[in-house]
N, C-alpha and C positions, 0 to 999 in steps of 0.2 A: 670483621666478617660482614659481608653485604647481606642485607635482608632482601628476600624476594617474596612475591605473592604466591609462589608455587602453583601458578595457574597457566604457565606457558603451554601452548598446544591444546588447551581445552577449547571447546566450542565458543565459550564466552570470550576468551582471550583472542581467538582467531577472528571473531566478529569485531572486536574492538580494533584490532590491527587493520582489518579490511575497511572499516568505517573511516578510520583516519587516513588510510591510503587514498580512498576515493575522494576525500575532501582536500588532500594536500597536493594532488598532481592532476592538472587539467588533462594531460594526455591519457592518463589512466582512469580518470573519472570525469569525463566530459559532462555527464548529467548531474554531477554534484559540484566539483570544484569549478567547472565551467559556468555554472549558474550561481556561484557564490555561496553554496551550502557549506556550512562550517561545523566543526565539532566545538561545543562550548568549552570554555576554559576548565571547568570542573572535570570534564571527561578527558582531558589530556593525561590524566592519571588513571591507570587501569582500575585500581582499587575503588576509586570513586564511581566509575562506570558500573562495576560489579555491584557495589552497594546500592546504587539507584535502580538498576535493571533487575538484579537478582539472577538466579540461575536460569538458563534457558529451559522452558518447560518440557520440551521434547525435541527429538531430531527433526521434527517437521516445522519447528519455529525458527525464525530469523528476525533481525531487528527491523522495525517498521517505523517510519516517520508518519505521524498522523496527518500533519500538514506537509505535503510534498515540497512546498517552497520554504519550509522552515528548516532550522538547523537541527543537528543532533544534540539534543539536550533532554534532561529528565522530563520536562512537561510535554515534550513532543514525541517521545519514543515509547515503544512497547514491544513485546515479543508477539509475533503473529505468524500464522501459517501462510503458505503461498496463496491459497484460496482467499484468505482474508486480505492479503496484500493486493491481489488482483482487483479487488473492489475499490482500491485506493490509488489509482494511477491518474495521471494528468489526462489520459485519453478517454477516461470513462465519461459516460453520459449520465449526468445527475438529473433526476426528475422528481417532481413533487406529486404524489398520488396517495389518496386515502389517508391524508393527514400527516404524511412523513416525507422527508426528502432523503433520497438515497440513490446510489448508482442503479441504472437499469438492471444490472446483473443481480441486484438484491430482489428484484421482482421476478426476473426470468433468468435462469442459468443458461448462458449462451452455449456452453459445452454440452449440456444435457439436452437442450432444446433449441438448436440454432435457427431452425425455420421460424419458430415463434418469436425469438429475439429479433430476427431481421424484419419480420412482419411489423412488430410493434415499433421498431426504429423507423421504418418507412412511414408508418402512420404519423409518428411524431414529427418527422421532417415535413409532412404535408399539412401540419398545423393542428392535428387532432389534440384534444385534451389528453393528459396522461391516463386518466381513468377510463376514458372511452377507448383509447388505443390498447389498453390492457384487457378490457372486458368485452369488446365488440366481437360477436361471433364472426367466423370467417364468411366471406361472401361466397355463396355456392357457385357463382359464375366464374370464380378464379381470381376475383379482385381482392382487395385487402379486406 
């Protein structure tokens, strides 16, 4: 009799299958396989993946690679929400302000306040310091 993990069709197993699919096929995963992102040897076995990642905390969580250029492996992956993942993309603008480095979205939520986000981004492109760009009052004449 064959032993199974009894986890087929669970969110964790579906995540594991999708992770491997993205890394195995360039046509189906151009942002993973096409960039050389791989699944570590340990995680070729579902039970190891589940032991390292644990159960998915909620329906809002999916797998996240903390280093987007790194592989899927225990030291580089965690469960994260879409909002958390949105702060960890290659297109994010990272700034250093008030003693910490983080994506601009950690300082200003672009979805909640797009005008403010765009204003700060324009200021940064003009060479303003991050602190000044974030705290300077609006120019009453319509400038930045």
